[in-house]
C-alpha positions in Angstrom: 11.7 -0.7 16.3 8.4 0.7 15.1 8.5 4.4 14.4 6.0 6.8 12.8 7.1 10.3 11.7 4.7 12.9 10.5 5.5 15.9 8.4 3.9 18.5 6.1 2.0 20.6 8.6 2.1 24.4 8.5 0.1 27.6 8.3 -2.4 27.9 5.5 -5.2 30.2 4.6 -8.8 29.0 4.6 -9.5 27.2 1.3 -5.9 26.2 0.9 -4.3 22.7 0.8 -1.6 20.8 2.6 -0.3 17.2 2.2 0.7 15.4 5.3 3.1 12.4 5.2 3.6 9.6 7.7 6.8 7.7 7.2 7.1 4.4 8.9 10.2 2.4 9.9 10.5 -1.0 11.5 7.6 -2.5 9.7 6.0 -2.5 6.2 3.0 -0.2 6.1 1.4 -2.1 3.2 0.3 -4.9 5.6 -1.4 -2.8 8.2 -4.4 -0.6 9.0 -3.2 2.9 9.4 -5.1 5.9 10.7 -4.8 9.7 10.9 -6.1 11.4 14.0 -6.1 15.0 15.1 -6.3 16.9 18.3 -7.4 20.5 18.4 -6.6 22.8 21.3 -8.8 22.0 24.3 -10.4 19.1 22.5 -10.1 15.3 22.5 -8.2 13.4 19.9 -10.5 12.4 17.0 -10.2 10.1 14.1 -9.9 11.7 10.6 -9.2 8.9 8.2 -8.1 5.3 7.9 -6.7 3.0 5.2 -6.6 -0.7 5.4 -4.0 -3.2 4.1 -6.4 -3.7 1.2 -6.5 0.1 0.6 -10.1 0.5 1.7 -10.5 4.0 3.1 -12.8 5.8 5.5 -13.2 9.4 6.5 -14.9 11.3 9.3 -18.0 13.3 8.2 -16.1 16.5 8.9 -13.5 15.9 6.3 -15.3 13.7 3.7 -14.9 15.1 0.2 -12.0 17.3 1.2 -9.3 14.9 2.5 -7.8 11.9 0.7 -5.7 9.2 2.3 -3.3 7.1 0.3 -0.3 4.9 0.5 3.1 5.2 -1.2 4.4 1.7 -0.9 7.8 2.4 -2.3 8.4 5.0 0.3 6.6 3.1 3.1 4.5 6.3 3.6 0.9 7.2 4.2 -0.3 10.5 2.8 -3.1 12.7 3.8 -4.0 15.2 1.1 -6.1 18.0 2.6 -8.0 20.4 0.4 -10.4 23.3 1.0 -9.0 23.6 4.6 -11.2 25.3 7.2 -10.2 27.0 10.4 -11.8 24.1 12.3 -9.2 21.8 10.7 -6.6 23.4 12.9 -5.0 20.7 15.1 -2.0 18.5 15.6 -2.3 15.6 13.2 -1.1 12.2 14.3 -0.4 9.0 12.4 -1.4 5.8 14.2 -0.8 2.0 14.0 -2.3 0.1 16.9 -0.5 1.3 20.1 2.1 3.3 18.1 1.8 7.0 17.5 3.9 9.6 15.9 4.7 12.9 17.5 2.4 14.8 15.3 2.5 17.7 12.9 0.7 21.0 13.5 -1.8 22.3 10.9 -3.0 25.9 11.4 -5.7 27.2 9.1 -6.0 31.0 9.5 -6.2 34.1 7.5 
């Protein structure tokens, strides 16, 4: 059974950092294209970053230069390192593989 579980969200001040984790079960993340998405209150879900099986990465313009996506193969985990966080980064962050979604982890950036 495919399952994605996100963690690492929380409350952080502007300029701070958080590292999100997406732990997969039921399949080997190393062979798949994985994405991070986010949904802010009252807004549609949007793509944040993706990593391919070949570890090629992409970022939305809004997070480029601040966020880094990576894979920890030994832990079957995808990470999203988020630096220099801004209030507009406040959202529920989701991990995605095709039709599979985690339940999300809430990131709140506020002073």
